[in-house]
C-alpha positions as CSV (number, residue, x, y, z in Angstrom):
1,M,115.7,87.2,102.1
2,P,113.2,87.3,104.9
3,L,110.0,89.4,104.4
4,P,109.7,92.6,106.4
5,H,107.1,93.1,109.1
6,P,104.0,95.1,107.8
7,S,104.8,98.2,109.7
8,P,107.1,99.5,112.5
9,P,106.3,98.2,116.0
10,V,103.9,100.2,118.1
11,P,104.9,101.0,121.8
12,G,103.3,98.5,124.1
13,T,102.7,95.9,121.4
14,T,104.6,92.8,120.3
15,D,104.6,90.7,117.1
16,V,103.8,87.0,117.4
17,P,103.8,84.4,114.6
18,F,100.5,82.9,113.5
19,P,99.9,79.4,114.8
20,P,100.6,76.5,112.4
21,L,98.1,76.4,109.6
22,R,97.3,74.1,106.7
23,G,95.1,73.8,103.7
24,L,93.2,76.6,101.8
25,P,92.6,79.8,103.7
26,S,89.9,82.5,102.9
27,L,89.9,86.3,103.1
28,T,87.0,88.7,103.1
29,Q,86.3,92.4,104.0
30,S,83.7,92.6,106.8
31,R,81.4,95.4,107.9
32,Y,83.2,95.8,111.2
33,G,85.6,98.6,112.1
34,L,85.6,102.2,110.7
35,R,86.4,101.1,107.1
36,G,85.7,97.4,107.1
37,N,88.3,95.0,108.6
38,F,89.6,92.0,106.8
39,E,88.6,88.6,108.2
40,L,90.9,85.6,107.6
41,V,89.9,82.0,108.3
42,A,92.3,79.0,107.9
43,P,92.4,75.4,109.1
44,D,94.6,74.6,112.1
45,A,97.4,72.2,111.4
46,E,95.7,69.5,113.4
47,D,92.3,70.5,114.8
48,G,89.6,73.1,114.2
49,L,89.8,76.5,112.4
50,W,91.5,79.8,113.2
51,V,90.1,83.3,112.5
52,F,92.1,86.5,112.5
53,W,91.1,90.1,111.7
54,H,93.1,92.9,110.2
55,N,92.5,96.4,111.5
56,N,91.8,98.7,108.6
57,D,91.0,101.8,110.6
58,P,92.9,105.0,109.5
59,A,96.4,105.1,110.9
60,D,95.9,108.7,112.2
61,G,92.8,107.8,114.3
62,P,92.6,107.1,118.0
63,P,94.5,104.0,119.1
64,P,92.2,101.1,119.9
65,E,91.7,100.0,123.5
66,T,91.9,96.4,122.5
67,G,93.0,94.4,119.5
68,P,95.7,95.3,117.0
69,P,96.7,98.8,115.9
70,P,95.7,100.0,112.5
71,G,97.5,98.1,109.7
72,A,98.1,94.9,111.8
73,W,96.6,91.5,112.3
74,S,95.0,90.3,115.5
75,G,95.7,87.3,117.6
76,G,93.9,84.2,116.5
77,L,90.7,82.6,117.8
78,R,90.4,78.9,117.3
79,F,86.9,77.3,116.9
80,A,85.3,74.2,115.4
81,A,87.4,71.8,117.5
82,G,86.9,68.2,116.9
83,H,87.5,68.2,113.1
84,R,90.6,68.3,111.0
85,F,89.8,70.6,108.1
86,D,91.3,70.7,104.6
87,D,90.0,74.1,103.5
88,A,87.7,76.9,104.7
89,R,85.8,79.8,103.2
90,I,84.4,82.9,104.9
91,A,81.8,85.5,103.6
92,Q,80.3,88.6,105.1
93,S,76.5,88.4,105.1
94,V,73.9,91.1,105.2
95,H,71.7,88.8,107.2
96,G,71.6,88.7,111.0
97,P,72.4,91.5,110.4
98,D,76.1,91.4,109.5
99,H,76.8,87.8,110.5
100,L,79.8,86.0,109.1
101,E,79.3,82.7,107.3
102,V,82.0,79.9,107.1
103,L,82.0,76.7,105.1
104,A,84.8,74.3,106.0
105,R,85.6,70.8,104.5
106,S,86.6,67.9,106.7
107,G,87.0,64.8,104.4
108,P,83.8,64.5,102.4
109,Q,81.7,66.6,104.8
110,V,81.2,70.4,104.4
111,H,80.4,72.0,107.7
112,R,78.7,75.4,108.1
113,Y,79.5,77.8,110.9
114,R,78.0,81.2,111.6
115,W,79.4,84.1,113.7
116,S,77.1,86.4,115.5
117,P,77.7,88.9,118.3
118,G,77.6,87.3,121.7
119,P,77.6,83.5,120.8
120,G,80.5,83.8,118.4
121,F,80.9,80.9,116.0
122,T,78.1,78.2,116.2
123,H,77.9,75.0,114.2
124,E,74.9,75.1,111.7
125,G,75.0,71.6,110.3
126,V,76.5,70.1,107.1
127,L,75.7,70.7,103.4
128,P,73.6,68.0,101.7
129,V,76.4,66.9,99.3
130,R,79.7,65.2,99.7
131,A,82.9,67.0,98.6
132,A,86.0,65.8,96.9
133,G,87.8,69.1,96.8
134,A,88.0,72.6,98.2
135,V,84.6,74.2,98.5
136,A,83.5,77.8,97.7
137,L,81.2,80.3,99.4
138,A,79.8,83.6,98.4
139,E,76.8,85.9,99.0
140,D,75.6,87.9,96.0
141,P,74.3,91.5,96.2
142,L,70.7,90.3,96.5
143,G,71.6,88.4,99.7
144,T,71.4,84.9,98.3
145,L,74.1,82.5,99.5
146,H,76.0,80.4,97.0
147,A,78.2,77.3,97.5
148,A,80.3,75.3,95.0
149,V,81.3,71.8,95.9
150,P,83.6,69.6,93.8
151,L,81.9,66.2,93.6
152,P,83.4,62.7,94.0
153,G,83.9,61.2,90.5
154,G,83.8,64.7,88.8
155,G,81.7,67.7,88.4
156,V,81.0,70.7,90.6
157,A,77.7,71.3,92.3
158,H,76.6,75.0,92.5
159,L,74.2,75.3,95.4
160,T,72.1,78.3,96.5
161,A,70.2,79.0,99.8
162,D,67.2,81.2,100.2
163,P,67.8,83.4,103.3
164,A,64.1,83.9,104.0
165,R,64.4,81.8,107.2
166,Y,67.9,82.9,108.1
167,P,69.8,81.7,110.0
168,V,68.2,78.5,108.8
169,L,69.4,77.8,105.2
170,D,67.8,75.3,102.9
171,W,70.4,74.5,100.2
172,R,69.4,73.3,96.8
173,T,71.5,72.4,93.7
174,L,71.2,75.2,91.1
175,R,73.4,73.4,88.5
176,T,76.1,70.8,88.1
177,V,79.1,71.9,86.0
178,P,80.9,68.9,84.4
179,T,84.6,68.6,84.8
180,D,87.3,66.3,83.2
181,G,87.9,64.2,86.4
182,E,87.6,65.4,89.9
183,A,88.0,69.1,90.6
184,E,90.6,70.1,93.2
185,A,89.0,73.4,94.2
186,A,86.3,75.9,93.3
187,T,85.9,79.6,93.8
188,L,82.7,81.8,93.6
189,V,82.9,85.5,92.9
190,P,79.7,87.7,92.9
191,D,79.6,90.3,90.1
192,P,79.0,93.7,91.8
193,G,77.7,95.1,88.6
194,R,75.1,92.4,88.0
195,P,72.9,91.5,91.0
196,G,72.5,87.8,91.3
197,A,75.3,87.0,88.9
198,V,78.1,84.8,90.2
199,H,81.4,83.7,88.5
200,L,82.5,80.2,89.1
201,L,86.2,79.2,88.8
202,V,87.1,75.5,88.8
203,Q,90.6,74.1,89.4
204,A,90.9,70.7,87.7
205,G,93.6,68.8,85.8
206,G,96.3,71.4,86.6
207,A,94.4,74.3,85.2
208,V,91.8,76.9,86.3
209,H,88.6,77.2,84.3
210,H,86.2,80.2,84.3
211,V,82.5,79.4,84.1
212,P,80.6,82.6,83.4
213,P,77.4,83.5,85.2
214,A,75.2,83.2,82.1
215,A,75.5,81.7,78.6
216,G,78.5,83.0,76.8
217,P,82.2,82.4,76.5
218,P,84.6,82.7,79.5
219,W,86.8,85.7,79.6
220,T,90.0,83.6,79.5
221,P,90.8,80.1,78.3
222,P,91.9,77.6,81.0
223,V,94.9,79.0,82.9
224,P,97.7,76.6,84.2
225,G,97.6,76.6,88.0
226,V,97.8,74.2,91.0
227,A,96.3,76.9,93.4
228,H,94.2,79.9,92.7
229,T,92.0,82.7,94.2
230,A,89.9,85.3,92.6
231,F,88.0,88.6,93.4
232,A,86.0,91.3,91.6
233,D,86.9,94.9,91.8
234,R,84.3,97.7,92.4
235,D,83.8,98.0,88.6
236,G,82.9,94.4,88.4
237,A,86.1,93.2,86.7
238,L,87.1,89.7,87.6
239,H,90.7,89.2,88.7
240,L,92.3,85.7,88.9
241,I,95.6,84.9,90.8
242,T,97.2,81.5,90.2
243,A,100.2,79.5,91.4
244,G,102.0,77.4,88.8
245,R,103.8,74.1,89.3
246,D,107.0,76.2,89.7
247,G,105.4,78.1,92.6
248,R,105.3,81.4,90.8
249,L,102.2,83.6,91.1
250,R,100.4,85.3,88.2
251,A,97.6,87.9,88.3
252,L,95.2,88.0,85.3
253,R,92.5,90.5,84.6
254,P,90.2,91.1,81.6
255,G,90.8,93.9,79.2
256,G,87.2,94.9,79.2
257,A,84.7,94.9,76.3
258,G,86.1,91.6,75.1
259,G,89.7,92.9,75.2
260,P,92.7,90.7,75.8
261,V,93.6,89.4,79.3
262,T,96.5,91.1,81.0
263,D,98.9,88.7,82.7
264,L,101.3,90.1,85.3
265,P,103.7,88.3,87.7
266,V,103.1,88.6,91.4
267,T,106.5,89.1,93.0
268,G,107.8,89.5,96.5
269,C,106.7,86.2,98.1
270,P,109.2,83.9,99.8
271,A,110.5,80.9,97.9
272,G,108.5,77.7,98.0
273,H,105.3,76.4,96.7
274,P,102.2,78.1,98.2
275,V,99.8,75.9,100.1
276,G,96.8,78.2,99.5
277,L,95.9,81.6,98.3
278,A,93.1,84.0,99.4
279,A,92.4,87.5,98.0
280,T,89.9,90.3,98.3
281,A,89.3,93.8,96.8
282,C,89.3,96.7,99.2
283,S,86.3,99.0,99.5
284,F,88.0,102.1,101.0
285,A,91.0,102.4,98.6
286,P,90.2,102.3,94.8
287,G,92.7,100.0,93.0
288,R,93.8,98.2,96.2
289,A,93.7,94.5,96.6
290,D,95.0,92.2,99.4
291,L,96.4,88.7,99.0
292,V,97.3,86.2,101.7
293,V,99.7,83.4,100.6
294,L,100.0,80.5,102.9
295,G,103.4,78.9,102.3
296,P,105.5,76.2,103.9
297,D,106.8,78.7,106.5
298,G,103.5,80.4,107.3
299,P,101.4,83.1,105.7
300,S,102.5,86.3,103.9
301,H,100.3,89.4,103.3
302,L,100.6,91.1,99.9
303,V,99.1,94.5,99.1
304,R,98.6,96.0,95.7
305,R,97.8,99.7,96.2
306,Y,98.0,101.3,92.7
307,G,95.5,99.5,90.5
308,P,95.6,96.3,88.5
309,D,99.0,97.0,86.9
310,G,100.7,98.1,90.2
311,P,103.3,96.2,92.1
312,W,102.6,94.0,95.1
313,A,104.3,94.7,98.4
314,A,104.8,91.6,100.6
315,S,105.3,91.3,104.4
316,R,105.2,88.4,106.8
317,A,101.7,88.0,108.3
318,R,102.1,88.2,112.1
319,S,99.7,89.0,115.0
320,R,100.4,92.4,116.6
321,V,99.1,92.4,120.1
322,R,99.3,94.0,123.6
323,P,100.4,91.3,126.0
324,A,97.6,90.3,128.4
325,A,98.0,91.6,131.9
326,D,97.3,88.1,133.2
327,G,99.9,86.5,130.9
328,G,97.2,84.7,128.9
329,P,97.9,83.3,125.4
330,V,98.0,85.5,122.4
331,H,96.0,82.9,120.3
332,R,92.8,81.9,122.1
333,R,90.9,78.7,121.8
334,S,87.1,78.8,122.1
C-alpha cells in the first residue's frame, strides 16, 4: 500500500519526489522559521550532498512568499560536489551565530561543511582521523562540538572542538571507545539535562551499544540492529530507534530511575530494508518526535505526536514547491 502525502495539496504548489539519495541521512531542528524548521541532509546517489528543510510554521499563519507551505518539505539544494559520500550528519550550532555544521564521510575522509547566511555551505577541511564507518556530530548545551568516528581496525574516537576561534575548529581526541571489530556507525546525543554530557551509541557486530556520558552502566544492554538513530527528549530521556535484519523498526526508551526499557514497534513504513534512519525531538510540541527513513524507494517521514507510547504516522517525503516562473529546476545545484 503506497504511503499518503503528508497533507492535502495547496493551490499553486506541486509535489515533486526527492532526488535519488544513498547512505545515512541526518535530521535536526534548526533555529530558522517561527518555530524551528527541520533540516535534512543526505548523500546524493552519485555526487555531493543534498539539504532540504521542512516548514514548521503554524498552519494558520500567513502563507510564505517563497519555499514550501507549513507542514511540507522544500526542494533540495545540492552542495559539496566532487565527492561521493557514504553518510552525513548535520547539527544546529549556536556559533556564528546560528550556523549549521555538517560532517560527511567519503571513503576514509571526514569532510566538514559550514552553512552561514550569504555564502551558504563552505568546505572547512577534513577531520584529523580516518574513518571506517558512519560518523556522528553533535553540539552540547555548552556549545562544544563533538564528533565520533569509527576507526579502521576497531574502536570509536570521540573528538571535541573548542569553539573559541569559531569558525576555526581544532579537533582533539577526548577518548577512544573499544569495539569488537570495526564499528559500522556511531551516534552522539547531547543530554539536555546535563550540560556537557553526551551519549554515544555504537553500531557494531549487528547490535547497537550505549556508552553513557560518565562512569556507570548503560541504560540498555546491546540491542540487535543493522541501522539506528537516537535522540533525547526535552526531559533528557534517551530514545533509540533500530532496524533489525528483517527490516522492522523498534523504538526503545528508558523507564526512568533505573526502570525497565520500553520496546515498541514502529509501524507504517513501506516494506523493504531501510538504508538509513534519522530522528529528532520537536521543541514546539511536547511528546512529538520526527523520523526520516531512507528506504529502497526513497525517504519516508514518520511523526509521533502523542508521547513515547504513541503511534507513528507515516507519509512519503516529497518536496512541495511553487513552480518557478522561469521553468527552473525544483532541486538546485550550488
